[in-house]
Structure formats: C-alpha cells, structure tokens
VOGU-3710 file (C-alpha; in Angstrom, 3 decimals, decimal comma):
1> mstlarniya> 198,966/65,806/262,433  201,002/64,644/265,451  204,765/65,094/265,692  205,256/61,320/265,454  203,177/61,117/262,285  205,077/64,008/260,747  208,372/62,310/261,578  207,186/59,060/259,992  206,112/60,811/256,792  209,376/62,771/256,722
11> klavtnlknn> 211,459/59,597/257,183  209,468/57,791/254,503  209,870/60,732/252,106  213,638/60,964/252,687  214,009/57,177/252,363  212,031/57,160/249,122  214,145/59,951/247,660  217,329/58,096/248,642  216,106/54,818/247,168  215,077/56,578/243,942
21> rktympyilt> 218,096/58,882/243,787  219,052/57,756/240,280  215,799/59,241/238,989  215,268/62,075/241,472  218,806/63,518/241,617  218,863/64,494/237,897  215,380/65,992/238,333  216,443/68,037/241,385  219,672/69,183/239,704  217,738/70,203/236,599
31> smlmvmmfym> 215,202/72,078/238,707  218,054/73,906/240,439  219,546/74,858/237,087  216,147/76,077/235,863  215,755/78,236/238,984  219,313/79,544/238,633  218,945/80,420/234,955  215,543/82,041/235,417  216,791/84,162/238,328  219,871/85,352/236,405
41> fdaltkskdl> 217,828/86,193/233,333  215,062/87,947/235,257  217,585/89,875/237,378  219,361/90,981/234,223  216,078/92,155/232,685  215,327/94,226/235,802  218,864/95,628/236,134  219,085/99,434/236,183  222,560/99,211/234,581  221,032/97,831/231,387
51> rmetlrlclq> 220,460/100,960/229,307  219,697/99,341/225,931  215,904/99,246/225,742  215,906/97,067/222,610  218,001/94,475/224,422  215,800/94,724/227,508  212,724/94,024/225,352  214,427/90,972/223,798  215,351/89,701/227,263  211,759/90,131/228,452
61> yatgvmvifs> 210,488/88,018/225,554  213,143/85,394/226,284  212,130/85,382/229,967  208,549/84,652/228,875  209,836/81,718/226,811  211,694/80,439/229,888  208,538/80,639/232,019  206,488/78,614/229,534  209,274/76,121/228,893  210,022/75,586/232,609
71> miflfytnsf> 206,372/74,827/233,359  205,970/72,389/230,460  209,314/70,656/230,901  209,255/70,149/234,679  205,663/68,951/234,458  206,662/66,547/231,669  209,695/65,113/233,498  207,613/64,708/236,662  205,369/62,314/234,685  208,452/60,115/234,031
81> lmkqrkneig> 209,141/59,954/237,751  205,543/59,171/238,582  205,411/56,325/236,090  208,497/54,721/237,656  207,079/55,064/241,185  203,557/53,765/240,566  204,595/50,219/241,476  206,193/51,375/244,735  203,135/53,453/245,705  200,893/50,502/244,886
91> vynvlgmgkr> 202,884/48,338/247,318  202,386/50,942/250,063  198,657/50,922/249,356  198,389/47,104/249,399  200,313/46,936/252,690  197,661/49,091/254,341  198,809/52,665/253,797  195,764/54,732/252,821  195,768/57,156/249,931  195,441/60,035/252,383
101> hiakmmavet> 198,669/58,962/254,089  200,407/58,443/250,727  199,350/61,994/249,804  200,943/63,356/253,005  204,155/61,449/252,272  204,213/62,809/248,710  203,564/66,324/250,048  206,696/66,072/252,216  208,669/64,788/249,208  207,455/67,734/247,105
111> viiagvsmig> 208,394/70,216/249,859  211,908/68,730/250,074  212,404/68,756/246,291  211,000/72,277/245,906  212,990/73,620/248,859  216,308/72,149/247,713  215,700/73,216/244,097  214,686/76,807/244,842  217,209/77,529/247,608  220,071/75,866/245,729
121> glilgiifgk> 219,076/77,503/242,450  218,827/80,987/243,960  222,211/80,638/245,686  223,834/79,554/242,407  221,992/82,334/240,542  223,269/85,001/242,924  226,825/83,605/242,784  226,986/83,382/238,988  224,742/86,380/238,217  227,546/88,936/238,084
131> mmylillkil> 229,672/86,651/235,895  226,808/86,336/233,428  226,372/90,107/233,348  230,089/90,580/232,623  229,885/88,008/229,811  226,973/89,937/228,310  228,923/93,216/228,483  231,846/91,497/226,747  229,546/90,248/223,974  228,050/93,740/223,582
141> hsgvemkfav> 231,516/95,368/223,523  230,311/97,599/226,329  232,472/99,151/229,039  229,629/99,884/231,444  230,530/99,324/235,086  228,239/97,148/237,154  227,579/97,279/240,877  226,825/93,878/242,367  223,305/93,690/243,791  220,875/90,950/244,678
151> smaaikdclv> 217,586/91,504/242,867  214,764/91,022/245,357  212,197/91,450/242,577  213,788/88,585/240,619  213,872/86,395/243,764  210,167/87,068/244,291  209,362/86,206/240,640  211,426/83,050/240,922  209,766/81,846/244,122  206,260/82,525/242,800
161> lfliifmltf> 206,880/80,783/239,458  208,467/77,619/240,817  206,070/77,328/243,767  203,244/77,283/241,201  205,085/74,679/239,092  205,774/72,343/242,042  202,217/72,813/243,330  200,798/71,800/239,940  203,026/68,726/239,737  201,966/67,731/243,248
171> iynllqvqla> 198,273/68,062/242,324  198,901/65,968/239,196  200,616/63,258/241,252  197,745/63,217/243,749  195,235/62,749/240,948  197,284/59,844/239,588  197,138/58,136/242,988  193,533/58,992/243,849  192,041/57,905/240,520  193,875/54,558/240,359
181> npmellrgss> 193,169/51,380/242,331  196,045/49,482/243,993  196,315/46,878/241,206  196,576/49,588/238,544  199,342/51,227/240,540  201,186/47,939/240,915  201,307/47,376/237,160  201,434/51,091/236,263  205,112/51,079/235,310  204,649/48,168/232,954
191> qgekepktrw> 201,424/49,142/231,228  201,209/49,253/227,464  202,500/45,760/226,598  199,768/45,121/224,024  200,872/45,574/220,439  199,897/49,082/219,315  197,300/49,595/216,627  198,227/51,209/213,332  196,748/54,704/213,210  196,843/55,352/209,481
201> llalvgvlal> 194,953/58,636/209,657  197,396/60,142/212,160  200,328/58,841/210,094  198,832/60,490/206,994  198,368/63,754/208,928  202,038/63,548/209,914  203,190/63,083/206,333  200,978/65,933/205,061  201,931/68,317/207,885  205,658/67,643/207,575
211> gsgyyialtt> 205,505/67,794/203,775  203,607/71,105/203,901  206,106/72,597/206,343  209,014/71,471/204,163  207,289/72,825/201,038  206,846/76,267/202,617  210,483/76,326/203,742  211,817/75,318/200,322  209,564/77,431/198,101  209,337/80,766/199,945
221> keplkalltf> 211,324/83,250/197,862  210,789/86,723/199,331  212,347/87,546/202,738  209,269/89,490/203,880  207,005/86,581/203,002  209,395/84,299/204,903  208,645/86,326/208,047  204,944/85,548/207,682  205,241/81,894/206,683  208,119/80,804/208,939
231> flavvlviig> 206,015/80,280/212,069  203,355/78,417/210,069  206,082/76,122/208,740  207,410/75,592/212,285  203,961/74,617/213,603  203,408/72,214/210,698  206,812/70,579/211,204  206,177/70,152/214,946  202,764/68,565/214,278  204,270/66,362/211,564
241> tyalftagsi> 207,144/65,288/213,812  204,879/64,206/216,677  202,444/62,440/214,343  205,187/60,561/212,478  206,973/59,480/215,657  203,776/58,299/217,351  201,913/56,813/214,372  204,108/56,922/211,280  206,953/54,912/212,812  204,575/52,151/213,956
251> allkilkknk> 202,863/52,115/210,552  206,257/51,690/208,824  207,281/48,898/211,206  203,953/47,121/210,650  204,531/47,302/206,880  207,986/45,724/207,358  206,432/43,099/209,605  203,976/42,112/206,854  206,880/41,639/204,429  207,587/38,019/205,341
261> kyyyrqghft> 210,834/37,792/203,336  212,269/40,681/205,329  210,612/40,027/208,708  211,611/36,362/209,080  215,296/36,903/208,365  217,788/36,389/211,196  217,962/39,491/213,389  215,008/41,255/211,789  212,331/39,295/213,660  213,277/40,395/217,180
271> tisgmiyrmk> 214,458/43,849/216,127  211,199/44,845/214,406  209,010/43,319/217,130  210,987/45,116/219,823  210,977/48,406/217,914  207,163/48,356/217,648  206,810/48,277/221,454  209,698/50,685/221,904  208,164/53,300/219,599  204,783/52,991/221,314
281> qnavglanic> 206,270/53,709/224,729  208,865/56,305/223,730  207,427/58,062/220,672  206,480/61,278/222,479  209,842/61,408/224,268  211,706/60,869/220,996  209,635/63,575/219,287  210,461/65,938/222,179  214,161/65,167/221,790  213,903/65,835/218,037
291> ilstmvlvmi> 212,090/69,166/218,469  214,428/70,349/221,247  217,493/69,318/219,216  216,179/71,238/216,206  215,581/74,307/218,373  219,120/74,127/219,754  220,663/73,766/216,288  218,633/76,559/214,668  218,933/78,968/217,583  222,683/78,611/218,077
301> stttslyagm> 223,584/78,555/214,361  221,530/81,670/213,497  222,516/83,806/216,482  226,174/82,789/216,131  226,073/83,720/212,432  224,607/87,142/213,214  227,247/87,846/215,833  230,166/86,449/213,819  228,974/88,344/210,721  228,582/91,677/212,490
311> edvlhtrfpk> 230,988/93,470/210,149  229,164/92,060/207,131  225,889/93,250/208,637  227,246/96,768/209,199  228,721/97,005/205,697  225,465/95,758/204,161  223,411/98,251/206,130  225,956/101,084/205,618  227,763/100,664/202,258  229,569/103,955/203,005
321> avavtnyqts> 230,982/104,906/206,386  228,888/108,090/206,526  225,617/108,909/204,750  223,929/112,328/204,858  220,437/113,041/203,497  218,966/116,501/202,914  215,251/116,691/202,174  215,498/120,058/200,376  217,103/119,775/196,924  217,416/123,463/196,119
331> resrnqlqea> 220,867/124,622/195,075  221,097/126,867/198,152  220,288/123,963/200,479  222,870/121,718/198,815  225,546/124,399/199,007  224,757/124,991/202,676  225,123/121,277/203,414  228,428/120,978/201,543  229,842/124,041/203,336  228,813/122,633/206,712
341> lekecdrlhl> 230,325/119,266/205,780  233,657/120,849/204,775  233,751/122,939/207,941  232,924/120,079/210,329  235,309/117,590/208,692  238,168/120,092/208,883  237,366/120,884/212,509  237,310/117,179/213,466  240,264/116,223/211,206  238,201/113,756/209,179
351> qrqsqisyrc> 239,591/112,769/205,772  236,870/111,929/203,258  237,324/109,568/200,325  235,183/107,932/197,632  232,470/110,526/198,124  229,329/110,346/195,988  226,471/112,860/195,783  223,206/112,815/193,893  219,570/113,840/193,971  216,965/111,115/194,015
361> gqlmasqkde> 213,375/110,192/194,698  212,539/107,053/196,673  209,352/105,028/196,907  208,001/101,567/197,591  206,180/99,638/194,878  204,536/96,289/194,278  206,137/94,442/191,366  204,507/92,021/188,960  206,814/91,279/186,041  207,502/94,660/184,359
371> qfeinadayn> 204,598/96,391/186,151  205,273/98,463/189,307  202,238/99,650/191,305  202,726/102,542/193,745  199,290/102,752/195,392  198,718/102,239/199,110  198,315/98,457/198,716  201,944/98,202/197,583  203,057/98,419/201,213  201,142/95,247/202,081
381> sskicyltll> 202,412/93,200/199,128  204,764/90,229/199,393  206,336/91,396/196,073  207,295/94,744/197,556  210,332/96,477/196,064  212,282/99,671/196,621  212,757/102,164/193,769  215,441/104,862/193,750  214,883/107,377/190,932  217,917/109,388/189,737
391> pledynhmeg> 218,141/112,237/187,164  220,531/111,615/184,276  222,587/114,708/185,121  223,433/113,398/188,600  224,144/109,877/187,321  226,621/111,134/184,703  228,330/113,385/187,251  228,631/110,574/189,826  229,838/107,914/187,373  231,841/110,141/185,018
401> ktetlnenei> 229,623/109,101/182,081  228,107/110,930/179,114  224,906/108,907/178,666  221,913/110,399/176,856  218,233/109,517/177,036  215,185/110,266/174,913  211,718/110,816/176,306  210,403/107,717/178,153  213,823/106,040/178,083  215,546/104,902/181,269
411> llycpdgkyn> 218,724/103,261/182,531  218,236/100,459/185,061  220,464/98,930/187,743  219,524/95,832/189,815  222,109/95,129/192,572  220,754/91,656/193,351  220,003/90,323/189,886  219,130/90,997/186,270  215,898/92,592/185,049  214,463/90,309/182,347
421> yydlkiaken> 212,279/92,780/180,425  212,904/95,522/177,850  210,128/97,734/179,181  209,103/98,996/182,583  205,776/100,439/183,719  205,383/102,560/186,857  201,716/103,183/187,620  200,389/104,397/184,250  203,727/105,542/182,805  205,541/103,312/180,285
431> fhvkkqirkl> 209,323/103,413/179,846  211,795/101,624/177,604  214,929/100,189/179,251  217,666/101,569/177,012  220,421/99,849/178,958  221,022/97,881/182,151  223,840/99,327/184,238  226,450/96,816/185,376  227,880/98,820/188,294  226,750/101,795/190,329
441> kaevektqsv> 228,780/103,624/192,959  225,625/104,319/194,953  225,091/100,615/195,750  227,279/97,581/196,436  227,163/95,077/193,589  225,225/91,819/194,153  223,753/93,027/197,439  221,017/90,665/198,692  218,386/93,038/200,045  215,123/92,346/201,841
451> ygnyyivfkn> 213,128/93,972/199,055  213,618/93,896/195,337  215,939/96,833/194,764  216,030/98,976/191,601  217,907/102,139/190,632  216,224/103,877/187,695  217,845/106,786/185,813  215,426/109,241/184,129  216,085/111,984/181,598  215,334/114,830/184,035
461> tdailkilqm> 213,885/115,687/187,459  210,464/116,528/186,007  209,874/112,881/185,064  210,835/111,801/188,603  208,591/114,354/190,297  205,683/113,289/188,102  206,043/109,690/189,336  206,536/110,673/192,987  203,351/112,713/192,946  201,389/109,681/191,707
471> qnysgqnvpe> 201,728/108,067/195,147  198,240/107,600/196,527  197,720/107,694/200,314  193,928/107,707/200,264  192,511/105,763/203,176  195,902/105,774/204,899  196,416/107,508/208,250  199,577/109,272/207,063  200,675/112,747/208,267  200,633/115,485/205,627
481> afkknqqmlr> 204,306/116,270/206,278  205,235/112,665/205,432  203,184/112,739/202,215  204,853/115,963/201,133  208,293/114,605/201,976  207,718/111,405/199,982  206,657/113,395/196,905  209,849/115,462/196,741  213,414/114,840/195,643  216,097/114,542/198,295
491> yytafdlngk> 219,844/115,181/198,180  222,083/112,316/199,255  225,836/112,380/199,878  227,942/109,522/201,276  231,629/108,867/201,758  234,219/106,642/203,428  236,762/107,903/205,946  240,498/107,621/206,217  242,827/108,372/209,112  242,975/107,696/212,836
501> naenakilgk> 239,599/109,338/213,544  237,713/107,196/211,030  236,592/104,660/213,640  236,007/107,074/216,512  232,283/106,976/217,251  232,496/110,028/219,571  234,044/112,194/216,850  231,484/110,992/214,313  228,804/111,770/216,879  230,071/115,361/216,950
511> lqkglnkvpy> 229,945/115,440/213,149  226,353/114,232/213,313  225,391/116,986/215,765  227,053/119,599/213,559  225,302/118,459/210,364  221,931/118,102/212,056  221,982/121,881/212,542  221,524/122,210/208,776  217,747/122,383/208,144  216,036/119,204/206,857
521> temesretsr> 219,258/117,165/207,242  219,982/113,870/208,947  223,153/111,795/209,119  223,862/108,156/209,930  227,180/106,354/210,115  228,565/102,882/210,559  230,485/103,666/213,749  227,759/105,602/215,588  225,359/102,736/214,849  227,790/99,998/215,863
531> esfyglyggl> 226,787/100,036/219,544  223,073/99,691/218,779  223,760/96,829/216,346  225,915/95,029/218,921  223,162/95,667/221,460  220,600/93,925/219,260  222,658/91,170/217,603  224,938/90,591/220,595  221,827/90,341/222,746  220,298/87,833/220,330
541> ffigiylgil> 223,538/85,833/220,415  223,520/85,855/224,221  219,849/84,816/224,356  220,431/82,125/221,705  223,312/80,565/223,636  221,428/80,863/226,934  218,198/79,280/225,682  220,238/76,779/223,672  221,878/75,594/226,903  218,465/75,424/228,573
551> fliatvliiy> 217,025/73,282/225,776  220,185/71,171/225,776  219,777/70,429/229,481  216,186/69,418/228,815  217,289/67,150/225,964  219,902/65,431/228,142  217,395/64,823/230,946  214,788/63,354/228,580  217,465/61,093/227,081  218,552/59,995/230,562
561> ykqisegfed> 215,006/59,150/231,663  214,351/57,383/228,362  217,378/55,166/228,968  216,352/54,477/232,576  212,754/53,565/231,679  213,889/51,428/228,739  216,400/49,686/230,992  213,656/48,453/233,319  211,494/47,430/230,348  214,314/45,620/228,552
571> rkrfqimqnv> 215,377/43,740/231,666  212,107/41,807/231,372  212,601/41,381/227,621  216,102/39,996/228,242  214,646/37,305/230,474  211,839/36,416/228,044  214,169/36,254/225,025  216,639/34,029/226,905  213,824/31,793/228,103  212,756/31,112/224,491
581> gmskrevrhs> 216,272/29,984/223,563  218,252/33,064/222,480  221,813/33,384/223,737  222,927/36,376/225,786  225,031/37,556/222,846  222,058/37,418/220,450  219,828/39,178/222,954  222,425/41,901/223,558  222,909/42,413/219,810  219,151/42,694/219,225
591> irsqilsvff> 218,600/45,151/222,072  221,681/47,197/221,109  220,541/47,578/217,479  217,104/48,739/218,672  218,575/51,219/221,161  220,942/52,715/218,586  218,171/53,022/215,987  215,751/54,652/218,403  218,358/56,855/220,059  219,814/58,395/216,919
601> lplfmailhv> 216,521/58,705/215,012  215,693/62,089/216,674  219,162/63,407/215,810  218,769/62,333/212,176  215,336/63,988/211,956  216,588/67,162/213,661  219,443/67,476/211,152  216,972/66,900/208,312  214,720/69,656/209,712  217,685/72,059/209,847
611> ivafpimvkl> 218,799/71,237/206,295  215,291/71,852/204,929  214,919/75,035/207,013  218,246/76,425/205,743  216,816/78,285/202,680  214,086/80,063/204,643  216,534/80,884/207,451  218,849/82,497/204,889  215,982/84,777/203,840  215,117/85,613/207,453
621> lrvlnlsnra> 218,734/86,568/208,113  218,595/88,884/205,098  215,842/90,784/206,921  218,465/91,327/209,646  221,015/92,517/207,027  223,114/89,326/207,013  223,522/88,198/203,415  226,671/86,084/203,919  225,270/82,665/203,010  228,669/80,952/203,304
631> lfagctvtti> 229,109/82,189/206,890  225,678/80,904/207,908  226,349/77,549/206,197  229,666/77,234/208,035  228,094/78,061/211,401  225,257/75,602/210,751  227,592/72,735/209,791  229,853/73,445/212,791  226,869/73,573/215,165  225,520/70,281/213,803
641> gvfavfyaiv> 228,957/68,651/214,115  229,520/69,797/217,712  225,976/68,853/218,716  226,284/65,384/217,122  229,500/64,727/219,084  227,833/65,924/222,291  224,794/63,777/221,534  227,004/60,706/221,066  228,794/61,421/224,374  225,441/61,682/226,169
651> ysltakeyyr> 224,445/58,359/224,616  227,613/56,610/225,771  227,208/57,917/229,346  223,511/57,093/229,664  223,979/53,733/227,936  226,218/52,600/230,805  223,385/53,108/233,277  220,995/51,385/230,877  223,163/48,247/230,578  223,744/48,198/234,338
661> ivn> 219,961/48,071/234,897  219,440/45,441/232,195  222,182/43,152/233,494
//
C-alpha cells in the first residue's frame, strides 16, 4: 500500500469517526472503561500484597466473568454501530469504492478505536488502581500497607484480551460488508419494516420457562436445595425473558389488534401498530436491558446486605464470643481443659461471663416427618438436618433444671420452629417426645439455620453412644480417625467476654494458642474470625459493586443506542404519520407513549424478577449465615428505588438526543 493510499484511508477513517461521533464516542468511552476496570481488577488479583487467598479466588472468578462479559458486550454494541453505518458503506460502494478498499478503511478505523481505547483505558487503570486498592482495604477493615506498582502481567493480559475482541469485531464487520451487495447495504439500516409474524410456539416457551423459573424460586424451601436450583431458575428466567420480549410481546399486541373495540379507539390505533414494529426491532435490546438490570439489582442488594449485616452474620455463626471443643470427654480431660482455661484467662486478663458447658454427640441426618436416617445417603439429602445429642445430667446442670426421663423418653428443642410430632425415630430406635423445650442456653432462639437443627436430650450417655455408633460409612472414603471421632461424645464450653480485652483479636489469638496445647482441643472465637469474614463478605461486596457498575455502564450504553436507532426510525414515521393527516401534537403524543411503554417495560420486568427471586435469595443468604430478612428487604427496596431514579435520569438524558434526531 502506497503512502498516499494509506493517507487517504486514514483521512477517510478519521472523517467517518468524526461524522459518526454521536455513536462512536460512547462506544470508545465504554471500551476505555472496560479496559480500565479489567486492568484494575486483574492487577489486584495478581498483587503480592493481597494475602487473603479466599478473596483472591473470588477475584479470579470475577475476572473470568469480566472477560466473558466484555467479549459479549463489545461484540453486541459493535453490531449496533454496524447497522447504523450500512447505508454509509453502501454509498461508498455505489460511488466506486471496492469492498477491498472499504475493508482497508475499516481496518484503520478499528486500529484507531482499539488504540485509543486500550491506551486510554490502561492510563486510567494505572492512575486509579491504587485508589481502588485503598477502597478495598477500607472495606476489608485491613491496615495493610501497599506499595504502588504497575502490573506488567495485568497490562499484558489486558492487551491480549482486547486485541482479540477488536480483531473479532473487525472480522464480523468485514463479513457483513463482503456478504452483502450494495443495495442491501443501502437499505441495511432500515430493514425489517414488514409486520412481524406471531411466533406462538416461542411465546409459549417463554411463558413456560418464566413460569417454571418463578415456581422454583417461590417453592424452594431448604437453603441447600436453593443452592442447587437457583442457577436452573436463573437460566429459565433468562430464556423466558428473551422469548417473551421477542415473541410474547408481539403475540399480545396482535391479540389487542384483533380486538376491534380496543384497537380502533383514538390513540390506540397508532400506538399498537407502532409498538408491534418497535418490539420487533428492539426486543433483544430490551431483553438485554431487563437481564442486566436484574443482575445489577440482585448483585448490589445481596452483597450490600451481607456487608451491612456483618455483625448479624458473626453473631449467627458464633452465638458466644468464644467456643472451645474437646474431643475427649473423660473427667481428666475436662478438668485439664478447665484448668488451662482458668490459667490462660487470668494471664490475659479476660473476664468470662454467661459460660455454658456440656457433653454432646453430633451427627447429620436425613429427615422425613418423625423419621431421621443416619446412613451415608443422609449427607446427600435435601432434607438434611443437624442433631445435637445431650445427656440429661448436662442439660439439668446447664439450665438449672431437675427434669427426669424414663427409658426411650427425650426432651426436644428446635431453634427455628416447632416439631409437630409426639414421637421421634433415629435409625431403628424409637423415642417419645416427653416435652419440647422453649429455650436453650446452648442455642439462640429462633435461629434460621441452613439445616434443620435439633437438640435432643437423652436419659444418659449410653443412649447417645448407641446412636452415634449406628452411623454407617460403608462405601465412603472416610478416614478411620474421622469415623472414630464422629462416634464419640465431645465436651463443649462457650462463653462471652467482658472488659477492655474482649474485642482484642491478638489477645484472643494468644488464648487460642494456649488452649490448643491441650490434647484434642480446638477453639474458635468471633474476634479471631472477624478478619476472615470481612475478607470474604467484604470482598463479595467489593466485587458486587464493581460488577454492578460494569453492568450498569452496559445498560446505559444499550439504552443510548436504542434511543439513537429509534430516533432515526421514528423520524420516518413522523413524516408518514403527518402525511396521512395527523397533527404534530398527535404524532408526538403517539410516539411518546410508545417510547415510555417500551423504555420502562424492562425496568418493570426486572423489578418483578427481583421480587419473585426474593424468597430464594433469602435462603441463599442463610447459607452465608445472614438470617436478617428485614435487612435484606430494606437493602433490596433501597437498591430498587435508587436504580429506578437513575434509570429515569438516563431516560431523560437520552430522550433529548432522541427528540433532536426526530425533529
């Protein structure tokens, strides 16, 4: 290629980008933001200062999501640009510019867009990278110092990823030009003016898929089952949303059109006719807006709830400030533990209060009504529950009671509900529930746990050991030490703390080291676990906000391009409607009602998705130890309210450009 030819192609490319700046500038700015956000995230994942491996793993998964999303979204928005430019490219072709020359011009355009996007994005990423890291440390309540460094590995990843994306979009654009003849290109931006056919089968699929997804979300009761069914429900809702927007909306409008009393009323005639064409051309874009809006709402509301409810999470996971478990229940072992506990607490000036101690056996079971199975299959059951078996002697000592039990009689406590049967069967042993306990110091009342949770008081330790030894691990690859441990009683003591050292994680860490010297003993505490919980939940909050912003940017860009493309389409409709006798006011009212209906339909559907998903999300949050339903409801309502206001602002700003094009 000669220097003159290169200059001509370069001038044409720059001129084209200038002339189409209203469509290309948002695309370039979005590409820059994508590059910036990917670099910052990838650099953070590769940072040596990040010592929380759980958080690093979460960030790696989120980076993978960003890679997939960036490829799909930039490829999708490029198709908007190409549709708008088909007419222009067709003119070039008709005026004598060959497809080979058009390809060279488009190659220069792609190089300019890619260069500006990647260089600008990397510069912004490097500038704001340290600020993002400091924000993350603030969220994690971490005082780790950070040395500023440019991550060459992240720059390399960024360049490779976005070079591939821009190369793929360029190849797609070339195929669009090469496979079309000049006349197709000339009318490419106005194709699809025939009235769409009603696809009843696809509409039915949409109704069934959406209904099935909603049914799963509303009827799933157990938190563990919610983990398995949630992603199935999400897939069904996504399929249903796309099918209903593309086929269901047109089917509904066709039904209204056949209703002559409704269709031939003033205002309805033009509105319904216009909406049919509008839905055909914009259904996929509207479905994308709906899905992205739902993702933003769910992601931000859940991660915000987890972070805001951190204290609730910690108190649910650790009802007492300190819990110590000894896996040898002999009197000598218990005395040794208590002596060590007294000695260490005195040495560290820790004041204990509300201490409880008891022996117990613990096992998992599969519940069906009053029957509890404890074979190996219980661990794979959706009705899994957790049984804590206490001897009567320890219960009376802990509660200050004088209860008595006969053979095969038990006392029962259910923290999260009432047991509705008078008998209880564990494996092959039958027991009569003499009394249901209303309160138990060993467990917080009305705790919403992941599993069904039962405390069962037996007459003596022999009855407990008999049940523990019924556990069958045949066919399971379980170490012998674990089997032996699960078939024995353990000694449990827990207490709260008072005084200035109660919230000092370093001092409690010293207590933990001291008690771990006692054989077969382990200790956990609220304060020593706080950092790891903030690392996980704070990281999820950070990722949720970060990806939420990314999806929000995508939503805004799709809305903007939808308004631009509809503006060019409606300009022609304005002229046609005025030519058949409608006044400018009537035309404006008709178009405005259609735009408002179409624009806010995705928001309405997204809010509906979130409302239906609320019950299953509550159960998923219980898996993460957040049982504060009111907090999650408040965060969800606030998120919806803020997003709706933002959505309306985006509409008002993009509508101005729309009306400018139309007029």
